[in-house]
Biopython code that builds the backbone (N, CA, C, O; Angstrom):
import numpy as np
from Bio.PDB.StructureBuilder import StructureBuilder

atoms = [
    (1, "MET", "N", (118.346, 183.282, 62.905)),
    (1, "MET", "CA", (119.157, 183.208, 62.706)),
    (1, "MET", "C", (120.253, 181.711, 62.118)),
    (1, "MET", "O", (120.845, 181.524, 61.055)),
    (2, "PHE", "N", (120.105, 180.653, 63.713)),
    (2, "PHE", "CA", (119.928, 179.704, 63.534)),
    (2, "PHE", "C", (120.101, 178.875, 62.474)),
    (2, "PHE", "O", (121.118, 178.299, 62.089)),
    (3, "VAL", "N", (118.380, 178.879, 61.804)),
    (3, "VAL", "CA", (118.411, 177.960, 60.349)),
    (3, "VAL", "C", (118.194, 178.619, 59.148)),
    (3, "VAL", "O", (117.762, 178.140, 58.099)),
    (4, "ALA", "N", (118.619, 180.066, 59.456)),
    (4, "ALA", "CA", (119.367, 181.026, 57.593)),
    (4, "ALA", "C", (121.095, 179.893, 58.079)),
    (4, "ALA", "O", (121.609, 179.249, 57.164)),
    (5, "GLU", "N", (121.532, 179.856, 59.064)),
    (5, "GLU", "CA", (122.815, 179.010, 58.781)),
    (5, "GLU", "C", (123.630, 177.966, 58.706)),
    (5, "GLU", "O", (124.818, 177.769, 58.452)),
    (6, "ARG", "N", (121.795, 176.754, 59.263)),
    (6, "ARG", "CA", (121.737, 175.992, 59.009)),
    (6, "ARG", "C", (121.983, 175.425, 57.223)),
    (6, "ARG", "O", (122.609, 174.608, 56.548)),
    (7, "PHE", "N", (120.820, 176.722, 57.106)),
    (7, "PHE", "CA", (120.267, 176.112, 55.378)),
    (7, "PHE", "C", (121.359, 176.756, 54.811)),
    (7, "PHE", "O", (121.297, 176.530, 53.602)),
    (8, "LEU", "N", (122.412, 177.502, 55.086)),
    (8, "LEU", "CA", (122.793, 178.090, 54.520)),
    (8, "LEU", "C", (124.793, 177.042, 54.211)),
    (8, "LEU", "O", (125.613, 176.800, 53.325)),
    (9, "SER", "N", (124.503, 176.789, 55.899)),
    (9, "SER", "CA", (125.765, 175.384, 55.841)),
    (9, "SER", "C", (125.737, 174.851, 54.575)),
    (9, "SER", "O", (126.415, 175.178, 53.601)),
    (10, "GLY", "N", (124.699, 173.805, 54.697)),
    (10, "GLY", "CA", (124.395, 172.837, 54.230)),
    (10, "GLY", "C", (124.861, 173.340, 52.567)),
    (10, "GLY", "O", (125.896, 172.988, 52.002)),
    (11, "LEU", "N", (123.724, 174.302, 51.957)),
    (11, "LEU", "CA", (124.456, 174.586, 50.332)),
    (11, "LEU", "C", (126.200, 174.786, 50.814)),
    (11, "LEU", "O", (126.630, 174.031, 49.942)),
    (12, "ILE", "N", (126.776, 174.995, 51.149)),
    (12, "ILE", "CA", (127.774, 175.278, 51.253)),
    (12, "ILE", "C", (128.538, 174.089, 51.094)),
    (12, "ILE", "O", (129.455, 174.149, 50.274)),
    (13, "ARG", "N", (128.290, 172.641, 51.921)),
    (13, "ARG", "CA", (128.385, 171.157, 51.844)),
    (13, "ARG", "C", (128.349, 170.703, 50.083)),
    (13, "ARG", "O", (129.061, 169.944, 49.425)),
    (14, "ILE", "N", (126.983, 171.701, 49.673)),
    (14, "ILE", "CA", (126.911, 170.633, 48.279)),
    (14, "ILE", "C", (127.784, 172.126, 47.189)),
    (14, "ILE", "O", (128.765, 171.767, 46.538)),
    (15, "HIS", "N", (127.494, 173.168, 47.116)),
    (15, "HIS", "CA", (128.242, 173.215, 46.516)),
    (15, "HIS", "C", (129.312, 174.491, 46.613)),
    (15, "HIS", "O", (129.658, 175.241, 45.700)),
    (16, "GLY", "N", (129.688, 174.498, 47.881)),
    (16, "GLY", "CA", (131.531, 175.772, 48.125)),
    (16, "GLY", "C", (130.804, 176.686, 48.523)),
    (16, "GLY", "O", (129.580, 176.746, 48.638)),
    (17, "LYS", "N", (132.195, 177.943, 48.893)),
    (17, "LYS", "CA", (131.670, 179.181, 48.908)),
    (17, "LYS", "C", (131.267, 179.719, 48.713)),
    (17, "LYS", "O", (132.000, 180.708, 48.728)),
    (18, "ARG", "N", (129.948, 180.088, 48.313)),
    (18, "ARG", "CA", (129.479, 181.357, 47.208)),
    (18, "ARG", "C", (129.486, 183.238, 47.764)),
    (18, "ARG", "O", (129.663, 183.607, 48.925)),
    (19, "THR", "N", (129.271, 184.047, 46.700)),
    (19, "THR", "CA", (128.259, 185.273, 47.168)),
    (19, "THR", "C", (127.310, 185.059, 48.071)),
    (19, "THR", "O", (126.808, 183.942, 47.950)),
    (20, "VAL", "N", (126.942, 185.604, 48.796)),
    (20, "VAL", "CA", (124.671, 185.287, 48.944)),
    (20, "VAL", "C", (124.344, 186.113, 49.508)),
    (20, "VAL", "O", (124.757, 186.644, 50.539)),
    (21, "SER", "N", (123.046, 186.411, 48.448)),
    (21, "SER", "CA", (122.370, 187.873, 47.804)),
    (21, "SER", "C", (120.779, 187.324, 47.970)),
    (21, "SER", "O", (120.113, 186.368, 47.573)),
    (22, "ASN", "N", (120.618, 188.333, 48.672)),
    (22, "ASN", "CA", (119.046, 188.722, 48.837)),
    (22, "ASN", "C", (118.242, 189.666, 48.695)),
    (22, "ASN", "O", (118.652, 190.801, 48.454)),
    (23, "ASP", "N", (117.142, 189.423, 48.798)),
    (23, "ASP", "CA", (116.281, 190.759, 48.349)),
    (23, "ASP", "C", (115.247, 191.260, 48.642)),
    (23, "ASP", "O", (114.257, 191.626, 48.009)),
    (24, "ASP", "N", (115.609, 191.256, 49.905)),
    (24, "ASP", "CA", (114.591, 191.529, 50.863)),
    (24, "ASP", "C", (115.162, 192.592, 52.757)),
    (24, "ASP", "O", (116.322, 192.999, 52.694)),
    (25, "GLU", "N", (114.643, 192.831, 53.725)),
    (25, "GLU", "CA", (115.492, 194.210, 54.683)),
    (25, "GLU", "C", (115.896, 192.778, 55.510)),
    (25, "GLU", "O", (116.622, 193.013, 56.475)),
    (26, "ARG", "N", (115.492, 191.011, 55.278)),
    (26, "ARG", "CA", (115.702, 190.255, 56.694)),
    (26, "ARG", "C", (116.415, 190.943, 57.420)),
    (26, "ARG", "O", (116.507, 192.162, 57.281)),
    (27, "THR", "N", (117.199, 190.094, 58.546)),
    (27, "THR", "CA", (118.855, 189.741, 59.258)),
    (27, "THR", "C", (119.204, 189.144, 59.562)),
    (27, "THR", "O", (120.274, 189.298, 60.150)),
    (28, "TRP", "N", (118.769, 188.245, 59.470)),
    (28, "TRP", "CA", (119.702, 187.173, 59.700)),
    (28, "TRP", "C", (120.299, 185.796, 58.320)),
    (28, "TRP", "O", (120.651, 184.621, 58.425)),
    (29, "TYR", "N", (120.129, 186.872, 56.986)),
    (29, "TYR", "CA", (120.981, 185.927, 56.710)),
    (29, "TYR", "C", (122.657, 187.282, 56.284)),
    (29, "TYR", "O", (123.561, 187.045, 55.482)),
    (30, "PRO", "N", (122.569, 188.010, 56.780)),
    (30, "PRO", "CA", (123.851, 188.510, 56.722)),
    (30, "PRO", "C", (124.191, 188.324, 58.371)),
    (30, "PRO", "O", (125.248, 188.889, 58.653)),
    (31, "GLN", "N", (123.761, 187.887, 59.135)),
    (31, "GLN", "CA", (124.190, 187.533, 60.255)),
    (31, "GLN", "C", (124.638, 186.375, 60.290)),
    (31, "GLN", "O", (125.719, 186.089, 60.804)),
    (32, "ALA", "N", (123.974, 185.679, 59.823)),
    (32, "ALA", "CA", (124.316, 183.710, 58.959)),
    (32, "ALA", "C", (125.805, 184.320, 58.180)),
    (32, "ALA", "O", (126.909, 184.124, 58.688)),
    (33, "CYS", "N", (125.592, 185.160, 56.734)),
    (33, "CYS", "CA", (126.527, 185.090, 56.949)),
    (33, "CYS", "C", (128.046, 184.889, 57.496)),
    (33, "CYS", "O", (128.914, 184.017, 57.462)),
    (34, "ARG", "N", (127.782, 186.841, 58.278)),
    (34, "ARG", "CA", (129.569, 186.971, 59.244)),
    (34, "ARG", "C", (129.998, 185.824, 59.870)),
    (34, "ARG", "O", (131.172, 185.578, 60.149)),
    (35, "PHE", "N", (128.750, 184.904, 60.160)),
    (35, "PHE", "CA", (129.019, 183.549, 61.236)),
    (35, "PHE", "C", (130.002, 182.810, 60.809)),
    (35, "PHE", "O", (130.965, 182.243, 61.325)),
    (36, "LEU", "N", (129.393, 182.977, 59.336)),
    (36, "LEU", "CA", (130.355, 181.877, 57.787)),
    (36, "LEU", "C", (131.202, 182.032, 57.068)),
    (36, "LEU", "O", (131.875, 181.331, 56.312)),
    (37, "SER", "N", (131.134, 183.167, 57.385)),
    (37, "SER", "CA", (132.250, 183.690, 57.112)),
    (37, "SER", "C", (132.084, 184.418, 55.258)),
    (37, "SER", "O", (132.974, 184.731, 54.467)),
    (38, "LEU", "N", (130.776, 184.463, 55.138)),
    (38, "LEU", "CA", (130.818, 184.171, 53.429)),
    (38, "LEU", "C", (130.171, 185.877, 52.866)),
    (38, "LEU", "O", (129.716, 186.599, 53.754)),
    (39, "GLU", "N", (130.175, 186.264, 51.793)),
    (39, "GLU", "CA", (130.859, 187.692, 51.026)),
    (39, "GLU", "C", (128.540, 187.834, 51.346)),
    (39, "GLU", "O", (128.134, 186.987, 52.142)),
    (40, "HIS", "N", (128.232, 188.098, 51.180)),
    (40, "HIS", "CA", (126.529, 189.097, 51.720)),
    (40, "HIS", "C", (126.355, 190.154, 50.507)),
    (40, "HIS", "O", (127.306, 190.576, 49.849)),
    (41, "HIS", "N", (125.216, 190.466, 50.337)),
    (41, "HIS", "CA", (124.584, 191.482, 49.472)),
    (41, "HIS", "C", (123.361, 191.830, 49.336)),
    (41, "HIS", "O", (122.512, 190.941, 49.266)),
    (42, "ASN", "N", (123.121, 192.697, 49.293)),
    (42, "ASN", "CA", (121.452, 193.007, 49.307)),
    (42, "ASN", "C", (121.196, 193.348, 47.713)),
    (42, "ASN", "O", (122.253, 193.383, 47.083)),
    (43, "HIS", "N", (120.126, 193.583, 47.003)),
    (43, "HIS", "CA", (120.361, 193.445, 46.106)),
    (43, "HIS", "C", (118.932, 194.480, 45.585)),
    (43, "HIS", "O", (119.871, 195.173, 45.192)),
    (44, "TYR", "N", (117.897, 195.085, 45.285)),
    (44, "TYR", "CA", (116.793, 195.763, 44.940)),
    (44, "TYR", "C", (116.737, 196.532, 43.854)),
    (44, "TYR", "O", (116.481, 197.735, 43.795)),
    (45, "PHE", "N", (117.105, 195.445, 42.605)),
    (45, "PHE", "CA", (116.408, 195.966, 41.729)),
    (45, "PHE", "C", (114.958, 195.810, 41.210)),
    (45, "PHE", "O", (114.469, 196.445, 40.276)),
    (46, "PHE", "N", (114.484, 195.074, 41.796)),
    (46, "PHE", "CA", (112.782, 194.782, 41.355)),
    (46, "PHE", "C", (112.348, 195.750, 43.272)),
    (46, "PHE", "O", (112.605, 195.557, 44.460)),
    (47, "ASP", "N", (111.359, 197.060, 42.156)),
    (47, "ASP", "CA", (110.317, 197.535, 42.506)),
    (47, "ASP", "C", (109.081, 196.408, 43.041)),
    (47, "ASP", "O", (109.306, 195.198, 43.025)),
    (48, "LYS", "N", (107.655, 197.023, 43.547)),
    (48, "LYS", "CA", (106.791, 196.200, 43.365)),
    (48, "LYS", "C", (106.080, 195.352, 43.100)),
    (48, "LYS", "O", (105.703, 194.280, 43.573)),
    (49, "GLU", "N", (105.826, 196.314, 41.762)),
    (49, "GLU", "CA", (105.176, 196.261, 40.133)),
    (49, "GLU", "C", (105.872, 194.310, 40.000)),
    (49, "GLU", "O", (105.439, 193.163, 40.120)),
    (50, "GLU", "N", (106.922, 194.897, 39.744)),
    (50, "GLU", "CA", (107.954, 193.988, 39.314)),
    (50, "GLU", "C", (108.138, 192.823, 39.721)),
    (50, "GLU", "O", (108.512, 191.825, 39.104)),
    (51, "LYS", "N", (107.803, 193.000, 41.034)),
    (51, "LYS", "CA", (108.370, 191.381, 42.302)),
    (51, "LYS", "C", (106.872, 190.783, 42.565)),
    (51, "LYS", "O", (106.733, 189.738, 43.199)),
    (52, "SER", "N", (105.382, 191.756, 41.859)),
    (52, "SER", "CA", (104.064, 191.416, 42.040)),
    (52, "SER", "C", (104.160, 190.638, 41.004)),
    (52, "SER", "O", (103.982, 189.430, 41.159)),
    (53, "ILE", "N", (104.414, 191.086, 39.940)),
    (53, "ILE", "CA", (104.621, 189.862, 38.459)),
    (53, "ILE", "C", (104.817, 188.648, 39.004)),
    (53, "ILE", "O", (103.935, 187.819, 39.227)),
    (54, "ILE", "N", (106.572, 188.479, 39.335)),
    (54, "ILE", "CA", (106.876, 187.558, 39.213)),
    (54, "ILE", "C", (106.612, 186.661, 40.342)),
    (54, "ILE", "O", (107.043, 185.519, 40.179)),
    (55, "GLU", "N", (105.615, 187.055, 42.171)),
    (55, "GLU", "CA", (105.245, 186.544, 42.318)),
    (55, "GLU", "C", (103.733, 185.395, 41.941)),
    (55, "GLU", "O", (103.341, 184.264, 42.229)),
    (56, "ARG", "N", (103.349, 186.456, 41.220)),
    (56, "ARG", "CA", (101.814, 185.649, 40.566)),
    (56, "ARG", "C", (102.354, 184.547, 39.988)),
    (56, "ARG", "O", (101.960, 183.408, 40.235)),
    (57, "THR", "N", (103.505, 184.896, 38.999)),
    (57, "THR", "CA", (103.676, 183.870, 37.967)),
    (57, "THR", "C", (103.995, 182.241, 38.307)),
    (57, "THR", "O", (103.689, 181.172, 37.778)),
    (58, "ILE", "N", (104.843, 182.690, 39.582)),
    (58, "ILE", "CA", (105.539, 181.572, 40.410)),
    (58, "ILE", "C", (103.942, 181.034, 40.821)),
    (58, "ILE", "O", (103.705, 179.833, 40.691)),
    (59, "GLN", "N", (103.206, 181.664, 41.160)),
    (59, "GLN", "CA", (101.562, 181.167, 42.203)),
    (59, "GLN", "C", (101.420, 180.303, 40.712)),
    (59, "GLN", "O", (101.681, 179.115, 40.521)),
    (60, "TYR", "N", (100.887, 181.378, 39.678)),
    (60, "TYR", "CA", (100.594, 180.005, 38.292)),
    (60, "TYR", "C", (100.725, 179.337, 38.438)),
    (60, "TYR", "O", (99.981, 178.560, 39.036)),
    (61, "ILE", "N", (102.423, 179.004, 37.731)),
    (61, "ILE", "CA", (103.031, 177.082, 38.331)),
    (61, "ILE", "C", (102.453, 176.672, 38.750)),
    (61, "ILE", "O", (101.492, 176.130, 38.203)),
    (62, "LYS", "N", (102.729, 176.670, 40.300)),
    (62, "LYS", "CA", (102.537, 176.196, 40.927)),
    (62, "LYS", "C", (100.768, 175.456, 41.311)),
    (62, "LYS", "O", (100.510, 174.423, 41.930)),
    (63, "VAL", "N", (100.190, 176.061, 40.922)),
    (63, "VAL", "CA", (98.448, 175.621, 40.634)),
    (63, "VAL", "C", (98.707, 174.827, 39.080)),
    (63, "VAL", "O", (98.652, 173.691, 38.609)),
    (64, "ARG", "N", (98.845, 175.440, 38.889)),
    (64, "ARG", "CA", (99.231, 174.663, 37.102)),
    (64, "ARG", "C", (99.541, 172.506, 37.218)),
    (64, "ARG", "O", (99.026, 171.505, 36.721)),
    (65, "THR", "N", (100.969, 172.910, 38.438)),
    (65, "THR", "CA", (100.973, 171.807, 38.547)),
    (65, "THR", "C", (100.682, 171.309, 39.400)),
    (65, "THR", "O", (101.053, 170.142, 39.526)),
    (66, "GLU", "N", (99.895, 171.904, 40.399)),
    (66, "GLU", "CA", (99.157, 170.463, 41.008)),
    (66, "GLU", "C", (98.509, 170.270, 40.825)),
    (66, "GLU", "O", (98.130, 169.174, 41.238)),
    (67, "SER", "N", (97.148, 171.473, 39.591)),
    (67, "SER", "CA", (96.075, 170.964, 39.267)),
    (67, "SER", "C", (96.779, 169.669, 38.419)),
    (67, "SER", "O", (96.116, 168.634, 38.488)),
    (68, "PHE", "N", (97.877, 169.601, 37.727)),
    (68, "PHE", "CA", (98.543, 168.388, 36.640)),
    (68, "PHE", "C", (98.314, 167.150, 36.995)),
    (68, "PHE", "O", (97.575, 166.321, 36.464)),
    (69, "GLU", "N", (99.218, 167.033, 38.244)),
    (69, "GLU", "CA", (98.850, 165.982, 39.613)),
    (69, "GLU", "C", (97.560, 165.727, 40.137)),
    (69, "GLU", "O", (97.808, 165.375, 41.291)),
    (70, "ASP", "N", (96.306, 165.692, 39.982)),
    (70, "ASP", "CA", (95.331, 166.173, 40.452)),
    (70, "ASP", "C", (94.427, 165.203, 39.493)),
    (70, "ASP", "O", (93.543, 164.484, 39.960)),
    (71, "TYR", "N", (94.747, 165.262, 38.096)),
    (71, "TYR", "CA", (94.462, 164.406, 36.772)),
    (71, "TYR", "C", (95.979, 163.271, 36.668)),
    (71, "TYR", "O", (95.961, 162.329, 35.876)),
    (72, "PHE", "N", (96.587, 163.404, 37.116)),
    (72, "PHE", "CA", (97.124, 162.158, 36.103)),
    (72, "PHE", "C", (98.477, 161.990, 38.102)),
    (72, "PHE", "O", (99.446, 162.642, 38.490)),
    (73, "GLN", "N", (97.756, 160.880, 38.655)),
    (73, "GLN", "CA", (98.636, 161.131, 39.546)),
    (73, "GLN", "C", (99.876, 160.317, 39.994)),
    (73, "GLN", "O", (100.741, 160.385, 39.121)),
    (74, "CYS", "N", (100.248, 159.588, 41.031)),
    (74, "CYS", "CA", (101.377, 159.321, 40.945)),
    (74, "CYS", "C", (101.337, 158.059, 41.492)),
    (74, "CYS", "O", (100.565, 158.010, 42.449)),
    (75, "ARG", "N", (101.969, 156.865, 41.197)),
    (75, "ARG", "CA", (101.504, 155.608, 41.027)),
    (75, "ARG", "C", (101.898, 155.039, 42.611)),
    (75, "ARG", "O", (101.368, 154.098, 43.201)),
    (76, "MET", "N", (102.907, 155.851, 43.048)),
    (76, "MET", "CA", (103.981, 155.332, 43.927)),
    (76, "MET", "C", (103.452, 155.146, 45.084)),
    (76, "MET", "O", (102.644, 156.075, 45.050)),
    (77, "LYS", "N", (103.208, 154.406, 46.591)),
    (77, "LYS", "CA", (102.048, 154.242, 47.187)),
    (77, "LYS", "C", (102.897, 155.682, 48.632)),
    (77, "LYS", "O", (104.040, 156.095, 48.828)),
    (78, "ASN", "N", (101.815, 155.899, 49.145)),
    (78, "ASN", "CA", (101.822, 157.210, 50.282)),
    (78, "ASN", "C", (103.220, 158.896, 49.627)),
    (78, "ASN", "O", (104.034, 159.528, 50.301)),
    (79, "CYS", "N", (102.907, 158.992, 48.347)),
    (79, "CYS", "CA", (103.845, 159.946, 47.957)),
    (79, "CYS", "C", (103.738, 160.838, 47.933)),
    (79, "CYS", "O", (102.714, 161.285, 47.416)),
    (80, "LYS", "N", (104.491, 161.507, 48.347)),
    (80, "LYS", "CA", (104.529, 162.768, 48.774)),
    (80, "LYS", "C", (105.078, 164.251, 47.859)),
    (80, "LYS", "O", (105.326, 165.420, 48.154)),
    (81, "LEU", "N", (105.089, 163.471, 46.701)),
    (81, "LEU", "CA", (105.490, 164.661, 45.289)),
    (81, "LEU", "C", (106.806, 164.799, 45.305)),
    (81, "LEU", "O", (107.284, 164.683, 44.177)),
    (82, "ALA", "N", (108.046, 165.121, 46.645)),
    (82, "ALA", "CA", (109.423, 164.992, 46.693)),
    (82, "ALA", "C", (109.710, 164.280, 45.204)),
    (82, "ALA", "O", (110.830, 163.929, 45.576)),
    (83, "HIS", "N", (109.664, 163.899, 44.183)),
    (83, "HIS", "CA", (110.495, 163.323, 43.281)),
    (83, "HIS", "C", (110.167, 164.423, 42.266)),
    (83, "HIS", "O", (110.932, 164.717, 41.348)),
    (84, "VAL", "N", (109.135, 164.938, 42.455)),
    (84, "VAL", "CA", (108.915, 165.473, 41.323)),
    (84, "VAL", "C", (109.343, 167.473, 41.654)),
    (84, "VAL", "O", (109.231, 168.288, 40.739)),
]
sb = StructureBuilder()
sb.init_structure("model")
sb.init_model(0)
sb.init_chain("A")
sb.init_seg("    ")
for serial, (resi, resn, name, xyz) in enumerate(atoms, 1):
    if name == "N":
        sb.init_residue(resn, " ", resi, " ")
    sb.init_atom(name, np.array(xyz, "f"), 0.0, 1.0, " ", f" {name:<3s}", serial, name[0])
structure = sb.get_structure()
């Protein structure tokens, strides 16, 4: 909960107070939102098949990005790809 509260407070500093929503059943986001006086709600509009497709798509994009970097490497010394 402490990590979630620190993460959300950093976002508040950058973007201001917003409604927080997530799609899992974790308890630390609602607790952190109560501590920070933020509105929170869960949404479950993805069924398991749709969520699986989305996760596979994101994984595919990550793999393609990493393989692109294998062929066209950054020329900065000790690059950690933070700028990508």
